[in-house]
C-alpha positions as CSV (number, residue, x, y, z in Angstrom):
1,M,-90.9,0.8,86.3
2,Q,-89.9,4.3,85.1
3,Q,-89.7,5.5,88.7
4,S,-87.2,2.8,89.7
5,K,-84.8,3.7,86.9
6,I,-84.2,7.3,88.0
7,P,-83.0,6.6,91.5
8,L,-80.7,3.8,90.4
9,I,-79.1,6.0,87.7
10,K,-78.7,8.8,90.2
11,R,-77.0,6.3,92.7
12,L,-74.7,5.1,89.9
13,Y,-73.7,8.7,89.2
14,L,-73.1,9.4,92.8
15,V,-70.9,6.3,93.2
16,F,-69.0,7.5,90.1
17,L,-68.5,11.0,91.6
18,F,-67.3,9.5,94.9
19,N,-64.9,7.2,93.1
20,F,-63.7,10.0,90.9
21,I,-62.8,12.1,93.9
22,L,-60.9,9.1,95.3
23,L,-59.1,8.6,92.0
24,L,-58.1,12.3,92.0
25,F,-56.5,11.8,95.5
26,I,-54.6,8.8,94.1
27,A,-53.6,11.0,91.2
28,L,-51.8,13.3,93.6
29,Q,-49.3,10.5,94.2
30,Y,-48.3,10.6,90.5
31,I,-48.0,14.4,90.4
32,N,-45.6,14.4,93.4
33,F,-42.9,12.8,91.2
34,L,-43.0,15.5,88.6
35,E,-40.2,18.1,88.7
36,N,-39.8,21.5,87.0
37,I,-43.4,22.4,86.7
38,D,-42.8,26.2,86.6
39,G,-45.1,27.8,84.1
40,F,-48.8,28.6,84.5
41,M,-49.8,27.0,81.2
42,L,-47.8,23.8,82.1
43,K,-49.7,23.6,85.4
44,V,-53.0,24.0,83.6
45,Y,-52.0,21.4,81.1
46,L,-51.1,19.0,83.9
47,G,-54.3,19.6,85.7
48,I,-56.5,19.1,82.6
49,T,-54.7,15.9,81.5
50,T,-54.7,14.4,84.9
51,I,-58.4,15.1,85.4
52,S,-59.3,13.8,82.0
53,H,-57.2,10.7,82.4
54,F,-58.7,9.7,85.7
55,F,-62.2,10.7,84.5
56,T,-61.8,8.2,81.7
57,I,-60.7,5.5,84.0
58,G,-63.4,6.3,86.5
59,V,-66.2,6.4,84.1
60,L,-65.7,2.8,82.8
61,P,-67.6,1.1,85.6
62,L,-70.5,3.6,85.2
63,L,-70.7,3.0,81.4
64,V,-70.6,-0.8,81.8
65,S,-73.2,-0.6,84.6
66,L,-75.6,1.6,82.6
67,L,-75.2,-0.6,79.5
68,L,-75.9,-3.7,81.7
69,F,-79.0,-2.0,83.2
70,F,-80.5,-1.1,79.9
71,V,-79.9,-4.7,78.6
72,T,-81.0,-6.7,81.7
73,K,-83.4,-4.2,83.3
74,S,-82.3,-5.6,86.7
75,S,-81.3,-3.0,89.2
76,R,-79.8,-5.6,91.7
77,I,-77.4,-7.0,89.0
78,T,-76.5,-3.5,87.9
79,E,-75.6,-2.4,91.4
80,V,-73.5,-5.5,92.1
81,V,-71.6,-5.2,88.9
82,N,-71.1,-1.5,89.5
83,I,-69.7,-2.1,93.0
84,I,-67.4,-4.8,91.8
85,L,-66.0,-2.9,88.9
86,S,-65.7,0.4,90.8
87,T,-63.7,-1.5,93.6
88,L,-61.5,-3.2,91.0
89,V,-60.7,0.1,89.3
90,L,-59.8,1.7,92.6
91,I,-57.6,-1.2,93.7
92,V,-55.8,-1.4,90.3
93,V,-55.1,2.3,90.3
94,K,-53.8,2.3,93.9
95,L,-51.6,-0.7,93.1
96,D,-50.3,1.1,90.1
97,A,-49.5,4.1,92.2
98,V,-47.6,1.9,94.7
99,I,-45.7,0.1,92.0
100,F,-45.0,3.5,90.2
101,E,-43.6,4.8,93.5
102,Q,-40.9,2.1,93.6
103,F,-40.2,1.3,90.0
104,R,-41.3,4.5,88.2
105,Y,-43.2,2.4,85.7
106,H,-46.9,1.7,85.4
107,I,-48.3,-1.8,85.6
108,S,-47.3,-4.0,82.7
109,P,-46.4,-7.7,82.3
110,I,-42.7,-6.9,82.8
111,V,-43.3,-4.9,85.9
112,L,-45.6,-7.5,87.4
113,K,-43.0,-10.1,86.8
114,L,-40.5,-7.9,88.7
115,V,-42.9,-7.3,91.5
116,L,-44.2,-10.8,92.0
117,E,-41.2,-13.0,91.1
118,K,-38.9,-14.2,93.8
119,G,-35.1,-14.3,93.7
120,L,-34.6,-10.9,92.1
121,P,-31.9,-8.5,93.2
122,I,-32.5,-6.5,96.4
123,F,-33.3,-3.3,94.5
124,F,-36.3,-5.0,92.9
125,S,-37.6,-6.5,96.1
126,F,-41.3,-5.7,96.7
127,Q,-43.0,-7.5,99.4
128,Q,-46.5,-8.8,98.7
129,Q,-47.7,-7.8,102.2
130,T,-46.8,-4.2,101.2
131,L,-48.8,-4.6,98.0
132,L,-51.9,-5.9,99.9
133,S,-51.7,-3.3,102.6
134,Q,-51.5,-0.5,100.1
135,A,-54.5,-1.9,98.2
136,C,-56.5,-1.9,101.4
137,L,-55.8,1.8,102.0
């Protein structure tokens, strides 16, 4: 049983690293909206905070999966949960980036109401097809 734990944990870490790289590419969409980033220390601060923020978001599926594995001892359940949680994190972050691009606000109940509700003024229009197509990218 000891030999089967190590490859699973390594695979979970590799999935985390892959998702973390994808999250950093999504993070570039947020950084594009910033203006007046002139000083070197300001750029260092921006880089450190962005990496730590998206690391924290990306590590959540890994932590839940590792905890689940040590509780259930089932590698199949752990892999399925890790895949589902990692995919959900990527989708939610990508959707947040798309919504942030239009509204300059992150996902919240108010912004979701603006995005999904019909009959709003034209400057709040956001087609659900756009939302779904961006989530698939």
